[in-house]
C-alpha positions, -999 to +999 in steps of 0.1 A: +001+000+000+015+033-011+003+069-007+011+101-023+028+115+008+053+088+011+038+061+034+044+026+023+030-005+041+038-042+029+023-074+041+036-109+033+001-126+039+016-144+067+035-128+096+054-097+085+044-061+081+068-033+073+059+004+074+081+031+058+075+068+065+093+100+051+115+119+075+088+146+079+072+122+104+102+123+128+091+125+165+054+126+155+045+089+157+037+065+184+028+028+188+047-005+188+071+011+161+082+038+184+082+076+181+109+079+153+129+105+172+163+092+163+169+081+199+171+043+205+169+046+243+132+057+245+116+031+223+096+016+253+075+046+258+040+034+264+018+064+263+024+097+244+005+119+269+024+107+299+057+097+282+060+068+306+085+041+298+088+006+307+112-023+305+086-050+305+078-060+269+044-075+279+034-044+295+045-024+265+025-046+241-006-045+264-006-007+263-008-007+225-034-035+223-065-025+203-089-052+215-092-083+236-095-116+216-104-148+234-073-170+237-049-141+231-022-132+256+009-111+257+031-136+274+037-168+253+034-200+273+057-218+249+093-217+257+123-231+238+146-253+260+182-241+266+205-250+237+239-263+242+271-255+222+267-286+199+232-276+192+242-239+183+270-254+159+243-275+142+221-243+138+247-227+117+248-257+094+211-260+090+188-236+070+190-207+095+228-207+089+223-194+054+216-160+069+252-156+085+273-174+059+299-149+048+303-165+014+267-175+012+237-160-008+234-131+017+271-123+022+268-090+003+240-078+025+255-081+059+271-047+057+237-032+048+211-052+068+221-068+101+213-105+100+216-112+137+180-106+147+167-127+117+191-154+127+180-155+163+143-155+153+149-183+129+167-204+155+140-199+181+111-209+157+130-239+145+136-249+182+099-246+189+091-267+159+122-290+155+106-313+130+093-287+106+120-274+084+097-251+067+093-227+098+128-212+087+116-204+051+095-172+059+121-158+082+148-162+055+125-148+029+119-116+051+157-111+053+159-116+016+132-089+011+150-065+034+181-069+015+165-064-018+146-033-005+181-018+005+191-024-031+215-054-025+217-081-050+214-115-033+222-150-044+198-179-050+190-195-017+160-216-025+165-251-039+142-279-049+147-295-015+147-263+007+120-236+008+109-244-028+081-222-041+054-237-062+040-211-086+004-210-100-003-221-136+013-199-163+039-185-140+075-192-127+097-183-098+123-155-102+148-142-077+146-107-089+114-093-106+097-059-108+065-062-088+044-040-111+057-047-147+033-075-157-001-067-145-034-059-162-037-029-139-006-011-152-013-017-191-041+009-194-030+033-166-004+059-165+013+044-134+049+032-141+072+012-120+088+036-095+124+039-092+117+030-055+103-004-066+133-026-060+132-061-075+117-088-052+117-125-054+085-143-063+063-159-089+063-140-124+039-146-153+053-165-182+060-148-215+028-135-231+008-136-199-001-107-174-013-108-139-050-103-134-059-101-098-044-134-085-040-153-118-019-150-150-040-146-182-033-137-218-034-099-223-066-101-243-084-115-212-075-086-190-105-071-170-118-036-164-110-004-145-140+012-128-140+040-104-102+034-094-107-003-090-097-033-112-121-062-119-114-094-136-131-103-169-167-116-165-167-105-127-198-091-114-195-063-088-215-036-069-200-002-069-230+010-047-261-004-031-281+007-061-258-004-089-249-038-103-219-040-128-204-067-150-168-065-164-170-077-201-138-091-219-121-062-236-124-037-207-161-025-211-183-023-180-220-027-181-239-014-152-277-015-142-297-002-114-306-027-087-330-024-058-347-045-033-385-052-030-403-025-010-374+000-012-357-019+016-319-015+018-297-044+008-261-051+017-230-066+002-220-098+019-188-115+008-188-094-023-224-103-033-253-078-030-281-094-010-316-081-004-329-085+032-350-118+034-387-113+033-392-147+052-393-147+090-363-162+109-367-192+132-344-205+159-347-240+174-338-255+207-347-292+208-337-324+227-309-328+252-284-303+237-293-294+201-298-258+188-301-241+155-296-203+151-318-178+132-291-179+104-292-218+102-262-228+121-265-260+142-245-264+173-245-284+206-247-270+242-246-297+269-252-274+297-283-277+320-286-240+330-310-212+325-301-193+292-311-162+271-323-180+240-327-146+222-333-109+230-333-076+213-299-059+216-304-028+194-330-012+171-349+018+187-380+014+167-384-023+174-406-038+202-381-053+227-385-088+240-365-114+258-370-152+255-353-175+282-352-212+287-343-232+318-330-267+313-335-294+340-307-312+356-296-343+336-299-377+353-281-409+342-297-423+310-321-394+310-321-365+286-323-329+298-356-313+288-368-276+289-383-270+324-395-236+319-399-211+290-401-174+299-410-145+276-406-107+285-427-086+262-450-056+261-442-051+299-454-085+308-435-116+320-450-148+307-439-182+320-448-217+306-439-247+326-432-282+315-463-303+313-487-275+324-513-263+299-516-228+315-496-196+316-481-176+345-486-139+338-466-117+362-466-147+387-504-152+384-516-185+367-542-182+338-562-208+319-557-209+281-564-192+258-550-161+273-557-127+254-535-102+271-530-063+268-560-060+245-547-087+221-510-075+220-501-110+234-520-142+228-513-177+242-531-207+228-529-244+233-521-256+197-517-293+188-499-309+218-481-278+228-484-241+233-483-212+209-476-176+219-478-148+195-476-110+197-490-083+175-456-075+159-450-109+146-431-127+174-441-164+174-430-190+201-439-227+200-432-249+231-442-286+232-442-284+271-413-308+272-381-303+252-388-285+219-389-246+216-392-226+182-388-188+181-399-171+149-393-133+144-401-111+115-372-099+091-373-064+106-353-079+135-324-088+112-291-077+129-308-066+161-308-098+182-284-117+204-283-147+227-280-184+219-300-179+187-274-156+172-276-121+157-299-130+127-277-110+103-277-135+075-241-146+080-232-181+093-195-173+103-203-152+134-229-171+154-210-179+187-208-141+198-204-134+235-223-105+250-194-082+245-195-089+208-163-111+207-162-146+192-164-174+218-136-200+214-161-229+218-197-236+224-193-244+262-179-208+267-206-194+244-235-211+263-219-202+298-218-165+287-256-164+281-266-181+314-292-159+334-291-174+369-264-178+394-280-210+407-257-241+406-258-258+372-235-278+349-219-265+318-211-298+303-222-334+304-199-359+323-190-389+304-208-412+330-240-394+321-233-388+284-214-419+272-202-418+236-227-438+214-210-468+197-209-472+160-229-503+162-258-486+181-257-456+156-262-480+127-293-494+143-307-461+153-305-448+117-328-474+103-363-464+092-379-479+123-360-456+145-345-421+139-341-429+102-376-425+096-369-388+094-347-393+063-366-418+042-368-405+007-404-415+002-414-416+038-440-395+058-418-364+059-405-364+023-425-335+013-408-314+041-372-322+033-367-294+008-380-268+031-366-280+066-334-299+067-340-329+089-303-331+098-306-312+130-334-334+141-317-367+131-287-357+151-308-348+181-327-381+178-296-402+174-280-385+206-309-386+227-322-420+221-287-433+224-283-415+257-316-429+269-306-464+258-333-469+233-362-454+253-390-453+228-407-422+245-375-403+236-376-416+201-412-405+197-407-371+210-376-365+187-397-375+156-426-354+169-403-323+170-397-326+133-433-330+126-441-298+145-415-279+125-429-291+093-466-284+100-455-249+114-440-242+080-473-252+064-461-286+050-486-313+046-470-345+060-484-381+059-493-402+089-462-415+107-475-429+140-486-466+140-500-489+165-464-503+169-446-469+167-455-438+189-493-445+191-510-414+207-536-422+234-562-394+235-585-385+265-622-392+267-645-377+238-616-372+214-595-390+189-561-386+171-559-364+141-530-355+119-542-321+113-564-305+139-570-270+154-580-271+191-588-234+192-615-234+164-632-263+181-630-249+217-652-229+240-632-198+233-633-203+195-672-205+196-671-169+206-644-155+183-626-180+160-606-151+143-581-150+170-573-187+166-539-199+150-544-204+112-524-236+109-532-272+119-510-295+140-513-332+148-530-338+181-562-350+198-594-336+182-629-335+201-656-358+188-686-344+171-707-325+196-678-318+221-656-287+223-623-282+241-626-262+274-588-258+282-586-292+300-607-317+280-635-322+256-670-314+271-705-310+256-710-276+238-735-265+265-709-270+293-685-243+284-673-219+312-670-181+312 
């Protein structure tokens, strides 16, 4: 990187950065590189304002640290053992010794660039990794670059057996080449190689080819220049949020206006312009330890604590909410389920408890359905679980045992946090801690989103969660067990294209194996995928059989693959418009009976 005022920065894509500045910056700089005042005795100044100095390298580095990264530390825990005289003599004969050989490839450079620091660094790294000869190569290459930058001609130091460079197609290695002489970028521009551009070793395009981005191409296949940037031939790019351009062979650029539906703003993600999704986002917590974020990333958290599943972390014009789950303590051969689900929204705190078909509103129990705050929040019994919905599009399903689904409208993209992620459309930043940094693993991630100080466990001990043998896995993947979820022409085949059964298969395999084949665990696992499919509006086929997960219904009712309790309930008789629109599998009241919140009663026996 080079500027018009003399700043030059180089990076070798690995571990070396060099910065060159003109003398006009003398005594005006600060940072790890020092103040550039010509005095070598004050290089360890930590702060410009106080001019305090230190002899502790770790403290010096800490003062100029920009941010904390999990796992990063100033003091290396890895140390090289003391090296004896014989070992030091061996060092001079190995690769690192090339740096100090008087008659070697760098002999002419010793008077211009001191090789001592490079040699010490080379020996140290080679000591830490004694069986990896290649660790010396980048350090020797840095000394070679320093010598060439000083205008010194060096000798060939790479061989076929030592630090050999493999060049891309249509290119070859040269010890001394001009860095800007063979690129598409320089063919049609006025920039010429500067006198300051000393030759450097590296890969050079073969005769008749020039560098286009990161590959060598015939000159006729060079790309385009557009608004100070170079683009490869046939590359599509977005100079702005409203413009899509295509680089045509020959250097012509064709641009067109682009926009998102409803005048919504799009963004460029990994170089590709994307409009905000118009579909709502869904996060899932299912089974003993399985989760899937709003952005579709599956992960496992074995902790049995109370967690923030998702909450609003930004967005002044959005309705704030918090969703928490509390996992129950895991027992041997038993999977951990979801003991309570808590939702804070519209100034209310709603709590749903495992197995209870009622809702606690600010610590007061209410029968279902519950229509709260003039319809801003509604809680219905739906299928075999509970559906909570708000007037702004938040939907939460809980099967009253081990499965929770949270669905939010697209207006919440990028404004959420918690175990469900930030819902920003990117899959590489899901494990974010409350401070915005990336968690090093899922256990740390889960622990960071705990809500209670009550004793709990962040992992599953091996005696409670033994590793499932390969033999058991093979059995459980058969169609009469968890494998039923994946059968190509099975009862869930119509759902595979819309909802990937992979998460539910892995949850089923883990949970059933942990419970040593408990069929009730198997049935709950399959039922979770059934709920997800029907919630998405998919029509599935009957999957329960007398020999597999039969559902016993209470008096005056019978099993139905598609039923809506609310429309055939006492409350639905009064106003069915408030009922959920979808149907779920469950028990349906017989003809002449309606659901009163507890069971099926004659239509004339409804309460108030």
